[in-house]
C-alpha positions in Angstrom: 49.8 -44.2 89.7 47.4 -46.3 87.2 44.4 -45.9 89.2 44.2 -42.1 88.6 44.7 -42.5 84.8 41.9 -44.9 84.7 39.6 -42.5 86.2 40.6 -39.8 83.9 40.0 -41.8 80.9 36.7 -43.0 82.2 35.8 -39.3 82.8 36.6 -38.5 79.1 34.5 -41.1 77.6 31.6 -39.9 79.6 32.1 -36.5 78.3 32.2 -37.7 74.9 29.0 -39.7 75.1 27.3 -36.5 76.6 28.5 -34.7 73.5 27.0 -37.3 71.0 23.9 -37.2 73.0 23.6 -33.4 72.7 24.3 -33.9 68.8 21.5 -36.4 68.4 19.2 -34.2 70.4 20.0 -31.2 68.1 19.5 -33.3 65.1 16.3 -34.7 66.4 15.0 -31.3 67.0 16.0 -29.9 63.9 14.2 -32.6 61.8 11.0 -32.0 64.0 11.3 -28.4 63.0 12.2 -28.9 59.3 9.0 -31.4 59.0 6.9 -28.6 60.7 8.1 -26.0 58.3 7.7 -28.2 55.6 4.2 -28.9 56.3 3.2 -25.3 57.0 4.7 -24.4 53.4 2.7 -27.1 51.9 -0.6 -25.8 53.6 0.0 -22.3 52.4 1.0 -23.5 49.1 -2.1 -25.3 48.6 -4.2 -22.5 49.8 -2.4 -20.2 47.4 -2.9 -22.7 44.4 -6.6 -22.5 45.5 -6.6 -18.9 45.7 -4.8 -18.5 42.3 -7.3 -21.0 40.6 -10.1 -19.0 41.9 -8.5 -15.8 40.8 -7.7 -17.2 37.3 -11.2 -18.3 37.0 -12.7 -14.9 37.6 -10.3 -13.4 35.2 -11.3 -15.9 32.8 -14.8 -15.2 33.2 -14.1 -11.3 32.7 -12.4 -12.2 29.5 -15.4 -13.9 27.9 -17.7 -11.2 29.0 -15.0 -8.8 27.4 -15.0 -11.1 24.3 -18.9 -10.8 24.4 -18.7 -7.1 23.9 -16.1 -7.0 21.2 -18.0 -9.4 18.9 -21.2 -7.0 19.4 -19.2 -4.0 18.3 -17.9 -6.0 15.3 -21.4 -7.2 14.5 -22.6 -3.5 14.9 -19.8 -2.2 12.4 -20.8 -4.7 9.6 -22.9 -3.4 6.4 -25.5 -5.6 4.8 -23.3 -7.5 2.4 -20.7 -8.3 5.2 -23.4 -9.5 7.5 -24.8 -11.8 4.6 -21.3 -13.0 4.2 -20.9 -13.6 7.9 -24.1 -15.9 7.9 -22.7 -17.9 5.1 -19.6 -19.0 7.0 -19.2 -22.7 8.3 -20.2 -23.5 11.5 -16.9 -23.8 13.8 -15.6 -20.5 12.1 -13.4 -18.3 14.5 -13.4 -14.5 14.2 -9.7 -13.3 14.1 -8.9 -10.9 16.6 -5.2 -10.7 15.8 -3.4 -7.3 15.7 -6.3 -5.6 17.8 -4.3 -5.8 21.0 -6.7 -8.8 22.2 -5.1 -12.0 23.8 -7.0 -14.8 25.3 -10.2 -14.4 23.8 -11.8 -16.7 21.0 -14.8 -16.3 19.4 -16.5 -19.4 17.4 -19.4 -19.1 15.4 -21.6 -22.1 16.8 -25.2 -21.5 15.0 -27.1 -19.3 12.7 -30.8 -18.8 12.7 -31.8 -17.2 9.3 -35.4 -16.8 10.2 -34.7 -14.9 13.4 -31.5 -13.4 11.9 -29.5 -14.3 14.9 -26.3 -15.9 15.4 -24.8 -17.6 18.2 -21.0 -17.6 19.3 -19.2 -19.6 21.6 -17.0 -16.9 23.3 -13.9 -18.5 25.4 -11.8 -16.5 27.8 -8.5 -18.0 28.9 -5.9 -16.8 31.8 -2.7 -17.9 32.9 -2.1 -20.0 29.8 0.3 -22.9 30.0 0.7 -22.4 34.1 -0.8 -24.6 36.6 -3.2 -21.9 37.1 -4.5 -21.9 33.6 -8.4 -21.4 33.7 -11.1 -21.2 30.9 -14.7 -19.8 30.8 -16.9 -20.1 28.1 -20.0 -18.0 27.4 -22.7 -19.0 24.6 -24.1 -15.8 23.3 -27.0 -15.1 21.1 -27.0 -12.0 19.0 -29.8 -10.6 17.0 -31.9 -7.6 15.8 -34.3 -6.0 18.7 -34.4 -4.6 21.9 -32.8 -7.5 23.9 -31.0 -7.2 27.1 -27.6 -6.4 25.5 -24.6 -4.6 27.3 -23.6 -2.9 24.0 -24.2 0.4 22.6 -26.3 -1.1 20.0 -28.4 0.6 17.5 -25.6 2.5 16.0 -24.8 2.6 12.6 -21.4 2.2 13.2 -18.7 3.3 10.7 -15.4 5.3 10.8 -14.6 8.0 13.1 -12.6 11.3 13.4 -11.4 11.8 10.1 -14.3 10.4 7.9 -15.4 13.9 7.1 -14.2 17.5 7.3 -15.9 21.1 6.5 -14.2 23.1 3.8 -12.6 26.3 4.8 -14.9 28.3 2.2 -17.5 27.5 -0.3 -15.2 28.2 -2.8 -11.2 27.5 -2.6 -9.1 28.5 -5.5 -5.3 27.3 -5.1 -4.2 29.8 -7.8 -5.1 32.9 -9.1 -8.7 33.5 -10.8 -9.6 35.5 -13.6 -13.4 36.1 -14.6 -13.8 37.7 -17.7 -17.5 37.0 -18.6 -20.5 35.5 -17.6 -22.7 35.9 -14.8 -20.8 34.3 -11.8 -21.9 34.4 -8.3 -20.4 32.7 -5.1 -23.2 32.4 -2.3 -22.6 30.8 0.9 -24.8 30.0 4.1 -23.6 31.1 7.4 -21.2 28.4 7.7 -18.7 29.4 4.9 -16.8 32.5 3.7 -17.9 32.7 -0.2 -14.6 32.6 -1.7 -10.7 31.9 -0.9 -8.0 32.5 -3.5 -4.7 31.8 -2.8 -3.5 34.1 -5.6 -4.8 37.3 -7.4 -8.3 37.7 -8.2 -9.3 39.8 -11.5 -12.6 40.4 -12.6 -12.7 42.3 -15.8 -14.7 43.1 -19.2 -18.0 44.0 -17.6 -18.4 40.6 -15.9 -21.5 40.5 -13.6 -19.5 38.5 -11.0 -20.8 39.0 -7.5 -18.4 38.1 -4.8 -17.1 38.3 -1.2 -14.4 36.5 0.9 -10.5 36.7 0.6 -7.4 36.3 -1.4 -3.4 36.3 -0.6 -2.7 38.3 -3.5 -4.2 41.4 -5.4 -7.8 41.9 -6.3 -8.8 44.0 -9.2 -12.2 44.8 -10.2 -13.2 46.0 -13.7 -16.7 44.8 -13.5 -19.0 42.8 -11.2 -19.4 43.7 -7.4 -19.3 42.9 -3.9 -22.4 41.3 -2.0 -24.4 43.6 0.3 -23.0 43.5 3.9 -20.1 41.5 2.8 -16.4 41.8 3.2 -13.8 41.4 0.5 -10.4 41.2 1.9 -6.6 40.7 0.5 -4.0 39.3 3.1 -0.9 40.6 1.2 -2.1 42.6 -1.6 -3.9 45.7 -2.9 -7.6 46.0 -3.6 -8.0 48.1 -6.7 -11.4 48.8 -7.9 -11.8 50.8 -11.5 -15.5 50.1 -11.7 -18.3 47.9 -10.3 -21.9 48.0 -9.3 -22.9 50.2 -6.2 -22.0 48.2 -3.2 -24.1 48.2 0.0 -22.5 48.3 3.3 -19.5 46.5 2.0 -16.3 46.0 3.9 -13.0 46.2 2.1 -9.7 45.1 4.0 -6.2 44.8 2.6 -2.5 45.8 2.5 -3.7 49.1 0.5 -7.0 50.0 -0.9 -7.5 52.1 -4.3 -11.0 52.9 -5.6 -11.2 55.1 -8.6 -13.8 57.8 -9.2 -16.4 55.0 -10.0 -19.5 56.5 -8.6 -20.7 56.5 -4.9 -21.3 53.5 -2.6 -21.9 52.8 1.0 -19.0 50.8 3.0 -19.1 49.8 6.4 -15.5 49.7 6.4 -12.4 50.6 4.5 -9.2 49.7 5.9 -5.5 49.0 5.4 -2.3 48.9 6.9 -0.2 46.8 9.7 2.8 47.3 11.8 5.4 44.9 10.6 6.9 43.8 14.0 9.7 41.8 15.3 8.4 39.1 17.5 10.5 39.6 20.7 11.1 36.6 23.5 13.4 37.7 26.3 15.1 40.3 24.2 15.7 38.3 21.2 13.8 38.2 17.7 12.2 34.7 17.0 10.1 35.7 14.2 8.0 38.5 12.3 4.5 39.3 12.1 2.0 42.2 10.5 0.1 43.5 13.6 -2.6 45.7 14.1 -2.7 47.4 17.3 -1.9 50.7 18.8 1.8 52.0 18.8 3.2 52.9 22.4 4.1 56.4 22.0 6.8 56.2 24.9 9.9 55.1 22.9 8.0 55.6 19.2 9.7 58.0 16.9 11.7 59.5 16.4 9.4 62.0 14.7 5.8 62.1 13.3 4.3 60.1 12.1 5.3 57.3 14.5 6.4 54.3 12.7 8.7 52.2 15.2 8.0 51.0 18.7 6.3 48.4 20.8 2.7 47.7 19.6 0.0 47.0 21.9 -1.8 44.3 19.6 -5.8 44.5 19.3 -7.6 41.8 21.4 -9.5 40.6 18.2 -9.1 38.7 15.2 -6.0 36.5 14.1 -2.4 37.1 14.3 0.0 35.3 12.1 3.7 34.8 13.1 6.3 33.6 10.6 9.1 32.1 12.9 12.9 32.5 11.9 12.7 28.9 10.6 9.9 29.5 8.3 7.1 27.9 10.5 3.9 29.9 10.6 1.3 30.1 13.4 -2.0 31.8 13.5 -2.8 32.9 16.9 -6.3 33.5 18.0 -5.9 36.9 19.9 -9.3 36.8 21.8 -7.8 34.0 23.5 -4.6 35.4 24.9 -3.9 37.9 27.5 -2.4 41.2 26.7 -0.7 44.0 28.9 -2.4 47.2 27.9 0.6 49.0 29.2 3.6 47.1 27.6 1.8 45.1 24.9 3.2 41.9 26.4 1.1 39.0 25.1 0.9 35.6 27.1 -1.0 32.4 26.6 -0.4 32.5 22.9 0.8 28.8 22.7 -2.7 27.5 23.6 -4.2 29.9 21.2 -1.9 29.0 18.3 -2.4 26.7 15.1 0.4 25.9 12.9 -0.8 26.7 9.3 2.2 25.5 7.0 4.5 22.5 6.8 7.8 24.4 6.7 9.8 24.5 10.1 9.7 22.8 13.5 9.7 25.6 15.9 6.5 26.0 18.2 4.7 29.3 18.8 5.9 31.4 21.3 3.8 31.6 24.6 4.8 35.0 25.7 6.3 37.9 23.6 6.2 41.5 22.8 5.7 43.0 19.0 8.4 45.7 18.0 7.3 47.8 14.9 10.1 48.4 12.4 8.0 49.5 9.8 4.5 49.9 8.0 3.1 47.1 5.9 1.0 48.7 3.2 -1.5 51.5 4.8 -2.5 53.4 1.9 -6.1 54.3 1.4 -7.1 56.3 -1.9 -10.7 57.1 -2.7 -13.0 59.5 -4.1 -16.7 60.5 -3.0 -18.1 57.6 -0.8 -20.1 57.0 2.0 -18.0 55.2 4.7 -18.7 54.3 8.4 -15.0 53.5 9.1 -12.2 55.0 6.8 -8.9 53.5 8.5 -5.4 53.5 7.2 -1.8 54.9 7.5 -2.0 57.3 4.6 -5.4 58.1 3.8 -6.3 60.5 0.6 -9.7 61.3 -0.2 -9.8 62.9 -3.4 -13.7 63.5 -4.1 -16.0 66.2 -2.5 -18.6 66.0 -0.1 -18.4 62.4 1.0 -19.6 61.1 4.3 -17.1 59.6 6.7 -18.3 58.7 10.2 -14.9 57.7 11.8 -11.6 58.7 10.1 -8.4 56.9 11.5 -5.4 57.8 9.9 -2.2 56.7 11.8 -0.2 58.7 9.4 -1.2 61.7 7.2 -4.6 62.5 6.0 -5.3 64.3 2.8 -8.7 65.2 1.9 -10.7 67.5 -0.7 -13.8 67.9 1.1 -16.1 65.7 2.7 -18.4 65.5 6.2 -16.7 63.8 9.2 -18.2 62.9 12.4 -15.1 61.7 14.3 -11.3 62.3 13.2 -8.0 60.9 14.9 -4.9 61.5 13.1 -1.3 60.7 14.1 0.0 63.5 12.1 -1.2 66.0 10.0 -4.4 66.8 8.0 -4.0 68.5 4.3 -6.8 70.0 2.4 -5.0 70.6 -0.8 -8.3 72.4 -2.6 -8.7 74.6 0.4 -8.0 78.2 0.8 -8.3 81.0 3.3 -8.3 84.9 3.1 -8.0 85.2 6.6 -7.5 83.0 10.0 -11.4 82.6 10.1 -12.5 82.8 6.2 -11.6 79.2 4.8 -13.1 77.1 2.1 -13.1 73.7 0.8 -12.0 72.1 4.0 -13.4 69.0 5.4 -16.1 69.6 8.1 -15.7 67.9 11.4 -19.3 67.7 13.6 -18.1 65.6 16.5 -14.5 65.3 17.9 -11.4 65.6 16.1 -7.7 65.1 17.5 -4.5 65.3 15.5 -1.0 64.6 16.4 0.3 67.2 14.0 -1.2 70.2 12.5 -3.3 71.3 9.4 -2.4 72.5 5.9 -4.1 73.9 2.9 -3.9 74.7 -0.5 -1.7 73.2 -3.6 1.5 74.6 -2.0 0.7 72.8 1.3 0.3 76.2 3.6 0.3 75.7 7.2 -3.1 77.1 8.5 -2.7 79.9 10.9 -5.9 79.1 12.9 -7.9 76.1 13.5 -10.7 74.4 12.3 -14.0 73.9 14.2 -13.9 70.8 16.5 -10.4 69.8 15.5 -7.5 69.9 18.1 -4.2 69.8 16.8 -0.7 69.1 18.4 -2.3 66.5 20.6 0.5 64.6 22.5 0.3 60.7 22.3 -2.5 60.6 19.8 -2.7 57.8 17.3 -5.4 55.6 16.3 -3.2 52.4 15.5 -3.5 50.2 12.4 -6.2 47.7 11.9 -3.6 44.9 10.7 -3.7 42.1 8.3 -6.5 39.6 7.6 -5.8 36.2 7.2 -7.0 34.1 4.2 -7.5 30.6 4.8 -6.8 28.8 1.8 -5.6 25.3 3.4 -6.8 22.3 1.5 -6.1 18.7 1.7 -4.7 17.2 -1.5 -6.9 14.7 -3.2 -6.1 11.1 -4.4 -9.3 9.5 -5.4 -7.7 6.0 -5.7 -7.6 6.1 -1.8 -11.8 6.0 -2.3 -11.8 2.9 -4.2 -12.8 0.8 -1.3 -16.1 2.9 -0.8 -16.8 3.0 -4.6 -19.6 0.9 -6.1 -18.5 0.6 -9.6 -14.6 0.7 -10.1 -13.6 1.1 -13.6 -9.9 0.1 -14.6 -7.7 -1.2 -17.1 -6.0 -4.6 -16.9 -2.2 -5.1 -17.6 -2.9 -5.7 -21.3 -5.0 -2.4 -21.4 -8.4 -4.0 -21.5 -11.2 -2.2 -19.7 -12.7 -4.0 -16.7 -15.4 -3.2 -14.1 -15.5 -4.4 -10.6 -19.0 -3.9 -8.8 -19.1 -3.9 -4.9 -21.8 -3.1 -2.4 -24.7 -2.8 -4.8 -27.8 -4.8 -4.4 -31.2 -5.3 -6.3 -34.3 -4.2 -4.7 -35.0 -7.7 -3.3 -31.7 -7.6 -1.5 -29.6 -9.9 -3.7 -26.0 -8.6 -4.1 -24.9 -8.3 -7.4 -20.9 -7.9 -6.4 -18.9 -9.2 -9.1 -14.9 -8.6 -9.9 -13.1 -8.1 -12.9 -15.6 -7.9 -15.8 -14.1 -7.8 -19.1 -16.0 -4.8 -20.9 -14.7 -5.9 -24.0 -16.5 -9.3 -24.0 -19.5 -8.7 -21.4 -23.0 -9.1 -23.0 -21.4 -11.2 -26.1 -23.6 -12.5 -27.5 -27.0 -11.1 -25.6 -29.1 -12.2 -24.0 -27.9 -15.7 -23.3 -24.4 -15.2 -21.2 -23.6 -14.3 -17.6 -22.5 -11.7 -16.5 -24.4 -9.4 -18.3 -24.3 -5.7 -17.8 -27.0 -3.9 -20.0 -29.5 -5.9 -18.2 -28.9 -7.9 -14.8 -31.8 -9.9 -13.4 -34.0 -8.9 -16.3 -33.5 -5.1 -15.5 -31.9 -2.3 -17.1 -28.5 -1.8 -15.5 -26.1 0.3 -17.7 -26.5 1.6 -21.4 -24.9 4.1 -23.5 -24.9 5.5 -26.7 -28.5 6.0 -26.8 -29.4 2.1 -26.7 -33.3 1.5 -26.6 -35.3 -1.6 -26.5 -34.8 -1.8 -30.3 -31.2 -1.8 -30.5 -30.4 -3.0 -27.0 -28.4 -5.9 -28.3 -26.2 -3.9 -30.7 -22.8 -4.7 -29.8 -21.3 -1.3 -31.1 -23.5 0.3 -28.6 -22.0 -1.2 -25.4 -20.7 1.2 -22.7 -17.0 1.5 -22.4 -16.4 -1.3 -25.3 -13.5 0.9 -26.9 -12.3 2.3 -23.7 -8.2 2.7 -23.9 -5.7 4.0 -21.3 -4.9 6.8 -23.5 -8.4 7.9 -24.7 -10.0 7.2 -21.1 -13.7 6.5 -20.4 -16.6 8.3 -22.6 -20.1 8.1 -21.5 -22.1 9.2 -24.6 -25.8 9.1 -24.8 -26.5 7.5 -21.3 -29.4 5.8 -21.4 -29.2 4.0 -18.0 -26.6 4.2 -15.3 -27.1 3.2 -11.8 -26.7 5.4 -8.8 -23.9 5.3 -6.6 -20.1 6.1 -6.3 -18.4 5.3 -9.6 -14.4 5.4 -9.8 -12.6 5.8 -13.1 -8.9 5.1 -13.8 -7.9 7.7 -16.0 -10.1 10.7 -17.7 -13.7 10.9 -17.9 -15.8 12.3 -20.5 -19.8 12.7 -20.1 -21.2 13.6 -23.2 -24.9 13.5 -23.1 -27.7 11.9 -21.4 -30.8 10.6 -23.0 -34.1 12.4 -22.0 -32.0 14.8 -19.8 -32.3 12.2 -17.1 -30.6 12.9 -13.8 -27.6 11.2 -12.9 -27.5 10.3 -8.9 -23.7 9.6 -9.0 -20.4 10.6 -7.4 -18.0 10.6 -10.2 -14.1 9.9 -9.3 -11.6 10.1 -11.9 -7.7 9.9 -11.6 -7.5 11.9 -14.8 -9.4 15.1 -16.0 -13.3 15.3 -16.3 -15.1 16.7 -19.1 -18.8 17.5 -19.2 -19.8 18.6 -22.5 -22.7 20.8 -23.7 -24.6 17.8 -25.0 -28.1 17.3 -24.2 -28.2 16.6 -20.4 -29.9 16.5 -17.2 -28.3 17.5 -13.9 -25.6 15.5 -11.8 -26.8 15.0 -8.2 -24.5 13.4 -5.5 -26.1 10.5 -4.0 -26.6 12.2 -0.5 -28.2 15.1 -2.2 -30.7 13.3 -4.0 -34.4 14.5 -3.5 -36.0 12.1 -3.2 -33.8 9.7 -1.6 -35.8 6.9 -3.1 -34.1 7.8 -6.3 -30.8 6.3 -4.8 -31.9 3.8 -2.3 -35.3 2.5 -3.5 -34.7 1.7 -7.1 -34.0 -1.6 -9.0 -30.5 -1.2 -7.8 -29.0 0.5 -5.0 -25.8 1.2 -3.2 -26.0 -1.1 0.2 -22.9 0.8 1.7 -24.7 4.4 1.0 -28.4 3.5 2.0 -29.9 2.3 5.4 -32.8 -0.1 4.4 -33.7 -1.1 8.0 -35.9 2.0 8.1 -39.0 2.9 6.5 -38.6 4.9 4.3 -35.0 4.3 3.5 -32.4 6.6 5.2 -28.7 7.3 4.5 -25.8 5.6 6.1 -24.3 7.3 9.3 -20.8 7.9 10.6 -19.4 9.1 13.9 -16.9 11.9 14.4 -14.2 12.0 16.9 -16.3 13.8 19.4 -19.0 10.8 19.3 -21.5 12.8 17.0 -23.4 10.8 14.6 -23.8 12.3 11.1 -26.0 11.1 8.3 -24.4 10.4 4.8 -21.1 9.2 4.1 -18.9 12.4 3.3 -17.7 10.7 0.0 -21.3 10.7 -1.3 -21.7 14.4 -0.7 -19.2 14.7 -3.9 -20.4 15.1 -7.4 -17.3 15.2 -8.9 -13.8 14.4 -7.5 -10.6 14.5 -9.9 -6.9 14.3 -9.1 -6.5 16.6 -12.0 -9.0 19.6 -13.3 -12.4 19.8 -15.0 -14.2 21.4 -17.9 -18.1 22.0 -17.8 -20.2 23.8 -20.2 -23.7 24.5 -18.7 -24.0 22.1 -16.3 -26.2 21.8 -12.9 -24.2 20.3 -10.4 -25.7 19.4 -6.7 -22.7 18.1 -4.6 -19.4 19.2 -4.0 -16.6 19.5 -6.6 -13.1 18.8 -5.5 -10.3 19.0 -8.3 -6.7 18.5 -7.8 -6.1 20.5 -10.9 -7.6 23.5 -12.8 -11.2 24.5 -13.7 -12.5 25.6 -16.8 -16.0 26.6 -17.6 -17.5 27.7 -21.1 -21.0 27.9 -22.9 -23.8 28.2 -20.6 -23.7 29.0 -16.9 -22.3 26.0 -14.6 -24.1 25.9 -11.5 -22.4 24.2 -8.3 -25.0 23.8 -5.4 -22.1 22.5 -3.2 -18.7 23.5 -2.2 -15.8 23.9 -4.9 -12.3 23.2 -4.5 -9.7 24.1 -7.3 -6.0 23.2 -7.3 -5.8 21.0 -4.4 -3.0 19.0 -5.7 -1.1 21.8 -7.8 -1.5 25.6 -7.8 -3.5 26.3 -10.9 -4.9 29.3 -12.7 -8.6 29.3 -13.3 -10.1 31.2 -16.1 -13.9 31.9 -16.3 -15.4 33.1 -19.3 -18.5 33.3 -21.1 -21.6 31.6 -19.1 -19.9 31.9 -16.0 -19.9 29.9 -12.6 -22.4 30.0 -9.6 -21.3 28.3 -6.5 -24.1 28.1 -3.9 -23.8 26.3 -0.5 -26.4 28.2 0.9 -29.0 25.3 1.1 -26.6 22.6 2.2 -27.2 21.1 5.8 -24.3 20.6 8.0 -23.8 17.0 7.2 -24.2 17.6 3.4 -21.4 20.2 3.8 -18.9 17.5 4.9 -16.1 16.7 2.4 -14.2 13.0 2.6 -11.4 13.1 5.0 -8.5 10.7 5.0 -10.2 7.6 6.7 -13.8 6.4 6.1 -15.1 2.8 6.3 -18.5 1.6 5.3 -21.3 2.1 7.4 -24.8 0.9 8.2 -25.2 -2.6 9.5 -27.8 -5.0 8.2 -29.9 -4.3 11.3 -29.0 -2.9 14.8 -27.6 -5.9 16.5 -28.2 -6.6 20.5 -27.0 -9.4 23.1 -30.2 -11.4 23.2 -29.2 -13.8 25.9 -26.1 -15.6 27.3 -25.4 -18.3 29.3 -22.1 -20.2 30.6 -21.2 -23.8 29.1 
């Protein structure tokens, strides 16, 4: 039996050997495959590293060129003083791009050539920093003035954009009621402005010779003065009452109500009043209210004549002011919306709307209807006039034989006599002085020569007797007859508040008080005619020039040239210490410029009140005066005050012994004004702040000054003595509602001669402009 067992054991051993061989073969094959795979991976990784390195290098080069463009834009933004300071930097100084969203770019000052006015920067772009694929690329770039071969925009004067400047809403804006009781006041504007906008009531009394046009939020009362020829005088929420005034020519009156006394004849293009006070309805729900002009739909109107309630088809003209239930107000340009003439449904209003107040958060409705609940105003009371369009809800003509081309009375029409061309009445016509002996023999009725349609009937006599017959060219009881109402005008009195402190970076002379109350002065952005900067900080005005002429710094004279002198100083008393400017200024009394004999041109900021009390020899002051306190311009002998940008000739500001380097561009011959760029990319000449002659956080008192440039006051305006003339825009009460009283002498505001750039007023952001020269990239090479 043993042999079979032996054979079995041998067979088992053979099978085990075959299994081991199989495992060994599989192991060897696996090792071979692993080696092959690892080799392939290593090969691919090697190629990927080469591709990554190549890509990173290309990215680094792109960043270096981006850096070259950034440096160019930076150089183009510098003014002359800043460029001079940059040239004085130590070689190796790096420009700081932190906080500008720029990473992986460094720019190092490598060389300065003052002869050629060039600067060389080594600009390095770095990508994949800290990784195996980190790459750098460095350019040497030479910048300088001239045509060059640069890639930048160049030649631009740089400057701030967007909110650097804004046009005023009107030539004169009063944030508060105005009372003109004497003098020869006038408000004249060019085609870009309305003349006057008053956020309150306007009263002209006591035979004042004021001539006006424009708008108010409140009542207008005229007992003197007059209206500009071909001009409009309107009240958004009030009544225009005229007791007496000079005879108008082709004027337009538009208000909630109009009342003209028996003050003589005059010609009017239009006299109109009244609106439908309506709910703003969206999907059946009321979301706000609006006084609207338009045509009342007769379907559903009523319940009886004259119609008051119902849906309104608004006019496709003018502006509609909607007040939402949360107080938000939106002004809608009705020329930009769609209006269904059958239903009055308005659509597309959201895109045509502008929010005009700070209350509420609700947006303007995009689609809505207007449902009238009552009449807002609408009464027109006049005597004998010549009117092309006489329009209201209740029209009352008390005079005889006036001439009225188109009479539109949405309600009742009462008239003594008159010559009417066309008449549309939403109810009755009553001739209170009329009489009739028969149906065909009547007297003291108005005569209609064109067409006349009345929804109601005709009455006559003091007892209001119904006319049994008809009048020539007048149809009565005409269904669906109504002329509608004109609506309410919008008076735009919006202004930005003023804080002159925010303009200190642009000022050339900053007068302030230290913690001990000592008067101090900082000079910045000012150069001599030779181009030498005289910028100084923290000059102690109590000790400056003591003793003259040996000390430094000096103020009465700088570099041997007269700089700033007051109190009627002259060559004979130049070193009299008692006559120094502002030596005795205090925080309570402020700054007193008395007997000015020399004051440098530019922008001057004063911490506290400022008083200008006489200018020797009636010299012209070429300045922007900014004060945190009130400004007083006394009647003492003086010349005009002219804002720097409006100097004529400009050389008086830019080509004297001292000039404001941030306002003047000296790279041109003759010198020109600095420029700035608005948000649309349009370049404007002259920093808006230098269009201003006076800016005050509080108010101003003026007696007989001629001011060329805008005047912006946070508080009230007061005039006395001789006429004050402002050849620029005037804003009063921008920080606080302030009543204005104009008495003897009066005020004249005239913007008719301003260019568009001269009309800009400073916005919330405006940097210095005008580089030392237009910079270009001259050449560049890789290092």
